[in-house]
C-alpha positions in Angstrom: 0.0 0.0 0.0 1.3 3.4 -0.9 1.6 6.0 1.8 2.0 9.8 1.6 3.4 11.8 4.5 3.6 15.6 4.6 6.7 16.6 6.5 7.1 19.3 9.1 10.1 21.6 9.5 12.2 20.1 6.8 13.3 21.0 3.2 11.6 18.0 1.9 7.8 18.6 1.8 6.5 15.1 1.1 7.6 11.5 1.6 5.9 8.7 -0.3 6.6 5.0 0.2 5.0 1.6 0.0 4.6 -0.6 3.1 3.4 -4.2 3.0 1.4 -6.1 5.5 4.6 -7.3 7.1 5.9 -3.8 7.6 8.5 -3.9 4.8 9.1 -0.5 3.3 10.0 0.0 -0.4 9.9 2.7 -3.1 10.8 5.6 -0.7 10.6 9.0 -2.5 11.2 12.4 -1.1 9.8 15.7 -2.7 12.3 18.5 -2.2 15.2 18.3 0.1 18.8 17.3 -0.6 18.2 15.2 -3.8 21.4 13.1 -3.8 21.4 12.5 -0.1 17.8 11.5 0.0 18.0 9.2 -3.0 20.9 7.4 -1.2 18.9 7.2 2.0 16.0 5.6 0.0 18.3 3.0 -1.6 19.9 2.0 1.7 16.6 1.6 3.5 14.7 -0.1 0.7 13.4 -3.5 2.0 13.9 -2.8 5.7 11.0 -3.0 8.1 9.3 0.1 9.4 10.6 -0.8 12.9 14.2 -1.1 11.6 14.0 2.2 9.9 12.4 3.9 13.0 15.1 2.5 15.2 17.9 3.8 13.0 16.6 7.2 12.1 14.4 8.5 14.9 15.8 11.5 16.6 18.2 12.5 13.9 18.3 16.3 13.5 19.4 18.7 10.8 21.3 21.7 11.9 19.3 23.7 14.5 16.0 22.1 13.5 14.4 19.7 15.9 14.0 17.2 13.2 15.3 16.1 9.8 14.1 14.4 6.6 15.4 11.1 8.0 13.6 11.7 11.3 10.4 12.5 9.4 10.7 9.2 7.5 11.1 7.4 10.8 7.8 9.0 12.1 6.0 8.4 8.7 6.8 4.7 8.5 5.3 4.0 11.9 1.9 5.8 11.2 
């Protein structure tokens, strides 16, 4: 099933991804943000479970912001 998540306080404005019934996340795409870095992040995380992604990325911040694109993905996959 495809999910869309509007981000908050990041350069990327939207994250889309597929998550199956077992929680495996694939086809991660970011709209906006640091294009090369976010494509790399999507490739590295493709096929991981939502729990694995959440565990690795939750709490990651960007500069002075209280969140990051990675942190927003961690939140998104658990919803």
